[in-house]
N, C-alpha and C positions, 0 to 999 in steps of 0.2 A: 504494500501500500503506499502511497505518496502524502506526503503533506500538502495540503491544498494551497498553503502559503510559499511553497517553494517551486512551484511549477513554473517552467519557462513561457515568457510572453509570445514568443515565436512571431515577433512584429514583422520581420521581412515576408515570411509567407502570407500573413493576413494582408498586407499591401498588395501582394501580388494578386491575391485572390479577388480584390476589390476591383482590379482593372479588367476582370474577365468579360464583362459585359461591353466594355468599350473596346477592348483590344483581344479579339479572338484569334491571335497570330501563333504559329508554331514556336515562335522564339520565346512568347510568354508562357506557353504550354511547357517548354523545356525548361524554363527557370522555376517553374511550380513544383515539376517533377523532381529537379535537382534538389529543391528543399526537403520534398518529401521523403525522397529515397535515402539521401545520404547525410541529412543534415538535423531534422526535426525530430523531437520526441512529443509524443501525444498523451492526452489525457483520456482515459476511457472509465465509463461510469459501472461499477458493478453493484446489483442489487437484484433481490428476488423479484421475479416479474414472469408473467406467463410466455414472454418471448425472450428466450436465452439461448445462448451457445456456450459450449464448455471448452475451456483451455486448461489442461490439467485439472486442477480443482477448483477452478475459477469459473463463475458463471457471469457472463457478459449480456447486457442488455444490447438487443438489435432492434432494426427498424424495418417496418413492412410497408411497402407502397402500395398504390392502388391496384399496380398491376401484379399484385402478389410477389413480388421480387423481395428478397431480405437482405438488408446491408446492415454491416458492421459500422457504428458510428466512431469517429474519433474527434477528439477537439484539441485546438492549438492552445487554449487556455481556460481559465475559471471563467471569464466573461462569457465565452461561447457555450461552454458546458451548462451553465445556469440556464441558458434559453430552452434546455429541456426541461427544467423544473427540477430544483435540488431539494429532496426531504431533509429533516434534520439530521439524521442519521445515515449519510452517504460514505460509501467506500468508493476510492478511486484508485487507478493504477497507471503509472506512466510505462508507455511502451513506444517501441520505434518500428520503423517500416517493415522489417524482419519478422518482427513479431506479429503484426496484423497479417502478413502475408502466410505465416504458418497457420494460424487460427483459421483464416478463411479457407484455404486450401483443404483443410482436414475437416471441415464442417460445411453442412449445406448452407451456405451463405453465398449471395451472388456476387458481392464486392464489398468494397471500402466506400464510406461517403466521410468526407472530411467537414467540420461545421455543417451540419444539416440544417440547421436553422438560421444560417447567415449565408455570407458568400460561400457557398458549398462548392465541393468539387468530388467527382465520382470517379472511381475507377473499377471497372468490372473485373469479375474474376479473371478471365482470360488475359486481361490487360495485366493483372498482378503477376501472371506467371511470367509474361514477356519482360517485366520490368525487372523480375527477380533475377532472371538469366542474364539482362543487361547489366546489372548491378554486380553478378559475379564476375562477370568478363571485364569490366571496370576495374575491380579490385585484384584481379589474378596478379601475382607476383610475375613478373616478365625477366627471369634470370637467363640470360642469353648463354648458349653454348657456342664455344668457337670451335670451328671445324678446322681440321689442318688443311693448309693451301688456300685458305680464305685470304682473300685482298681487302686489307682493312687499313685505313688511314686513322691514327689517333692524334688530335690536336688540342692545344688550349682554344676554348671557344673565343671566336671574335668579338660577340657580345653576351655577357654572362646573363643567365634568367634570374637577375636579383631576387625577385620577389619568390620565385620557386627555392632558391637557395636559402632565403630566409625561413620559409616553411620548413624545409629539410632541417636546417639549423635548429628550429625550436622543436622539432620533433626529436631530433638527438639528445637535446638537452632532457626532453621530458622521459625518454626511453632510459636515458642513463647508462647504456651499455656498448655506446658506440664510440670508439677512441678516436677515430680519424675519419674523414671522408673527402673523397677527390671527386670533381666532376669535370669531365672531358667532353669533346665533340667526337663522335663516332662515325666515320663514312665507311659503309660498306658497297658492295657491287649494286646493292638493291636500294639502299635509302640511307638516310641520316637520323641519327639519334642522340640523344644524352647517354652518356656511359658514367654511372655513378658506382665507385668503388668504396666499399665500406669496410674497415677494420673495426671488428665488433666480438663481443662475447655473448654466448647464449642461443637463443633458437633463431636460425635464420629465418624460417618461413614467417614467424610472428614479425621479426624484425623488418624484412622486406616489405610484408604486407603494410605496417605502421608507415613506413616510409613513402611506399605507394600512394597511400591515402592522403598523406600529407601534400605530395607534389601534384596530385591529378589535377588539380583546378588551374595550374599554370603551364601546362603541358601544349596546348595547343594542338598542332597536328603532328608533333614530335615525340617519339616514343622516348621513354625513360627505361633504359637497360640496365641492369644491376649485377655487379659481381662481388662477391667477398675477397677481401686482400689476400687470403690464403691462395686463391686461384693464381697459377703462374703467368697467365696472361694479363690478369688484372695488376700483379705485382710489378711486371716489366712495363705496363703501360703508364703507371704513376709513378715510375722512378725517377723522372727528371722534372716531376709537377710538384706543387706545393699544394697541400690540403688547405680545403677552404673551411674546414670544420676540425677542431682539435678539441678534445674534452678537457674542461679545467679540472685539474688535479685538486 
């Protein structure tokens, strides 16, 4: 259960939802989905009711439409939740996109509705399946494998992606297990990418996944490839280059 006084306001998402009637563009839709899928936690209202769905040992109130479809409601904040009507003793829980997908796909529910009594947004069940796969692909760790006889050019970037490097630096500080990080530009026969070499301790998949999440908003059309410093190719690549991140001792 969550403390009602500590829920996030999710102001950016609310502002985006207000624009839907005036701007029905794919760009706005992408911005809304970015917030929903990757950033926002929502409130859900759990209480005994004749319309319920079960997630573990928790019963969620659901909404039924006139055409007999069932939707699981999610709310950006207490203000939106209160539009449903709040009894004196109400339990709430904070969930993210992944939680709602699991609940809906495992139950007889037709989709997710966000802020159903305000500027609402509906994602049907099939859409949730597609978005789940899209998120999985976006967060996939891209650890390259260098094949022998590959033609690869490694160089210092002509223009450093400063915002991405700052995000990675902050992530390195938060993780606490990264000793050094190098960022280089890598050209192959097929394309160009950033090569991030990490000298770290601990679990590789977890570390690379966290770094990938931190960098993803700043990549544009360029991939971020990652290698551990212990890899021979990585160690040779950074030999004459200065690390942009060094852990504070």
